[in-house]
C-alpha positions as CSV (number, residue, x, y, z in Angstrom):
1,M,0.0,0.0,0.0
2,A,1.4,3.4,-1.0
3,R,1.8,5.8,1.9
4,A,2.6,9.5,2.3
5,R,3.3,11.7,5.3
6,G,0.4,13.7,6.6
7,L,1.7,17.3,5.9
8,A,-0.6,17.9,2.9
9,L,-3.6,16.3,4.7
10,A,-3.0,18.4,7.8
11,H,-2.7,21.6,5.9
12,L,-5.8,20.9,3.8
13,D,-7.8,19.8,6.8
14,S,-7.2,23.1,8.4
15,H,-7.4,25.3,5.3
16,P,-9.8,28.3,5.8
17,Q,-11.5,27.8,2.5
18,L,-12.3,24.2,3.3
19,Q,-14.2,24.7,6.6
20,G,-17.8,24.6,7.6
21,A,-20.3,23.4,5.1
22,T,-17.6,22.9,2.5
23,R,-15.7,20.6,4.9
24,E,-18.8,18.6,5.5
25,A,-19.5,18.3,1.8
26,I,-15.9,17.1,1.2
27,L,-16.0,14.6,4.1
28,A,-19.4,13.2,2.8
29,R,-17.7,12.3,-0.5
30,L,-14.9,10.2,1.1
31,S,-15.0,6.5,1.9
32,D,-15.7,5.6,5.5
33,A,-12.1,4.8,6.1
34,S,-10.7,8.1,4.7
35,R,-13.3,10.1,6.6
36,A,-12.5,8.3,9.9
37,T,-8.8,9.0,9.3
38,L,-9.4,12.7,8.8
39,Q,-11.8,13.0,11.7
40,A,-9.4,11.2,14.0
41,G,-6.9,14.1,13.5
42,I,-3.8,14.3,11.2
43,H,-0.2,14.5,12.3
44,P,2.0,16.0,9.7
45,D,4.9,13.5,10.3
46,H,2.8,10.3,10.5
47,W,2.3,8.1,7.4
48,Y,-1.2,7.7,5.9
49,P,-2.4,5.6,2.9
50,E,-2.2,7.5,-0.3
51,T,-5.8,6.5,-1.0
52,V,-6.7,9.0,1.8
53,H,-4.7,11.7,0.0
54,A,-6.1,10.9,-3.5
55,E,-9.7,10.7,-2.2
56,L,-9.4,14.1,-0.4
57,Y,-7.9,15.8,-3.4
58,R,-10.7,14.4,-5.7
59,S,-13.3,15.4,-3.2
60,I,-12.0,19.0,-2.9
61,V,-11.9,19.3,-6.7
62,D,-15.5,18.0,-7.0
63,V,-16.9,20.1,-4.1
64,L,-15.2,23.3,-5.3
65,G,-16.0,22.6,-8.9
66,L,-12.4,23.1,-10.1
67,D,-11.3,22.4,-13.7
68,D,-7.7,21.4,-14.3
69,P,-6.1,24.9,-14.4
70,A,-8.0,25.9,-11.3
71,T,-7.0,22.6,-9.6
72,V,-3.3,23.4,-10.2
73,A,-3.8,27.0,-9.0
74,F,-5.6,26.0,-5.8
75,F,-3.2,23.3,-4.8
76,T,-0.2,25.5,-5.7
77,R,-1.4,28.1,-3.3
78,C,-2.0,25.5,-0.6
79,Q,1.4,23.8,-1.1
80,R,3.2,27.2,-1.3
81,E,1.8,27.9,2.2
82,A,2.7,24.4,3.5
83,L,6.2,24.6,2.1
84,E,7.0,28.1,3.5
85,V,9.9,27.0,5.7
86,T,11.5,24.8,2.9
87,R,11.1,27.6,0.3
88,R,13.0,30.1,2.5
89,H,16.2,28.1,2.0
90,I,16.1,27.4,-1.7
91,H,17.2,30.3,-3.9
92,R,18.7,28.6,-7.0
93,L,17.1,26.6,-9.7
94,D,19.7,23.8,-9.6
95,T,19.1,23.4,-5.8
96,A,15.3,23.4,-6.2
97,L,15.4,20.8,-9.0
98,A,17.9,18.6,-7.1
99,Q,15.5,18.8,-4.1
100,L,12.4,17.5,-5.9
101,P,13.3,13.8,-5.9
102,V,14.7,14.0,-2.4
103,R,11.6,15.7,-1.0
104,W,9.4,13.1,-2.8
105,R,11.3,10.3,-1.1
106,R,11.0,12.0,2.3
107,H,7.2,12.3,2.0
108,H,6.2,9.3,-0.1
109,D,7.2,5.6,0.3
110,T,6.1,4.7,-3.3
111,G,7.2,6.0,-6.7
112,H,9.9,8.5,-7.7
113,I,10.2,12.0,-9.3
114,R,12.7,12.0,-12.0
115,I,14.1,14.8,-14.0
116,H,14.1,13.6,-17.6
117,R,15.3,16.8,-19.4
118,R,16.2,20.3,-18.5
119,R,15.7,22.9,-21.1
120,K,16.7,26.6,-21.1
121,G,13.0,27.5,-20.6
122,G,11.7,24.6,-18.6
123,V,12.0,21.0,-17.4
124,D,10.4,17.6,-18.2
125,L,9.9,15.4,-15.2
126,G,8.4,12.0,-14.5
127,L,6.3,10.5,-11.7
128,V,7.4,6.9,-12.0
129,G,6.1,3.8,-10.3
130,H,3.2,5.4,-8.5
131,P,-0.3,3.8,-8.4
132,F,-2.0,7.2,-8.7
133,A,0.0,8.5,-11.7
134,Q,-3.0,7.8,-14.0
135,D,-5.3,10.0,-11.9
136,P,-5.5,13.5,-13.4
137,V,-6.3,15.2,-10.1
138,Y,-3.4,13.4,-8.3
139,R,-1.0,14.5,-11.2
140,A,-2.3,18.1,-10.9
141,V,-1.5,18.1,-7.1
142,V,2.0,16.7,-7.7
143,L,2.6,19.3,-10.4
144,S,1.3,22.0,-8.0
145,G,3.9,21.0,-5.4
146,I,6.7,21.3,-8.0
147,V,5.4,24.7,-9.1
148,A,5.2,25.8,-5.4
149,M,8.9,24.9,-5.0
150,L,10.0,26.7,-8.1
151,M,7.9,29.8,-8.3
152,D,10.1,32.0,-6.2
153,I,13.0,31.2,-8.6
154,R,11.2,31.3,-12.0
155,V,8.1,32.8,-13.4
156,I,6.2,29.6,-14.4
157,R,4.3,30.1,-17.6
158,D,3.4,26.6,-18.8
159,R,2.2,23.6,-16.8
160,H,1.2,20.3,-18.3
161,H,0.7,16.8,-16.9
162,E,-0.4,13.5,-18.6
163,A,-0.3,9.8,-18.0
164,S,2.6,8.3,-19.9
165,G,2.3,4.6,-19.1
166,P,1.3,2.2,-16.3
167,H,2.0,3.9,-13.0
168,Q,3.8,6.8,-14.8
169,A,3.1,10.4,-15.6
170,R,4.9,13.1,-17.5
171,L,5.0,16.5,-15.9
172,T,6.2,19.5,-17.9
173,L,7.0,23.1,-16.8
174,G,8.0,26.1,-18.9
175,W,9.2,29.3,-17.4
176,E,10.7,32.7,-18.1
177,S,14.4,32.9,-17.2
178,A,13.9,36.0,-15.1
179,T,13.4,35.7,-11.3
180,P,9.9,36.8,-10.3
181,H,9.4,40.0,-8.4
182,L,7.8,38.9,-5.2
183,E,7.1,40.5,-1.9
184,P,9.8,39.9,0.7
185,R,9.2,36.7,2.7
186,R,8.2,37.1,6.3
């Protein structure tokens, strides 16, 4: 069974946009097991079945009525907030790209992120050996995490994800070479 740490679950479970009636609608769409897991409380460093993650992501997308671009945008904002501490220490593109596979292994016990090709204006990556690589919502969430890690370093212009084989997905990012002008970090 594929597992991932609870950081994303904990952040989404407490996200202000996902409270009240929205939270109840999201929980109602989950399996009994996933709902019980969330209602029992999530610890960011504990391991949880990836089915709980995938069900929660799909439920959020369905309840909020998000299309693919809106899904990537919503989860990028969420992951940007969740990764605030990590992002403070990454200022170079080479460092950020090198950290992607390492961070995946730290938070997931199944699958790998691979950098297939770097281009002047982007990167082609793969999600390999993961049971949810065929799920478009799951791929959008993975892509969102990568965008969140890189958006302080590059202005991301193009984002694309697609299934590329059994348990595999292709993730593509295109960017401007200039560093984005952002507000100073707190």
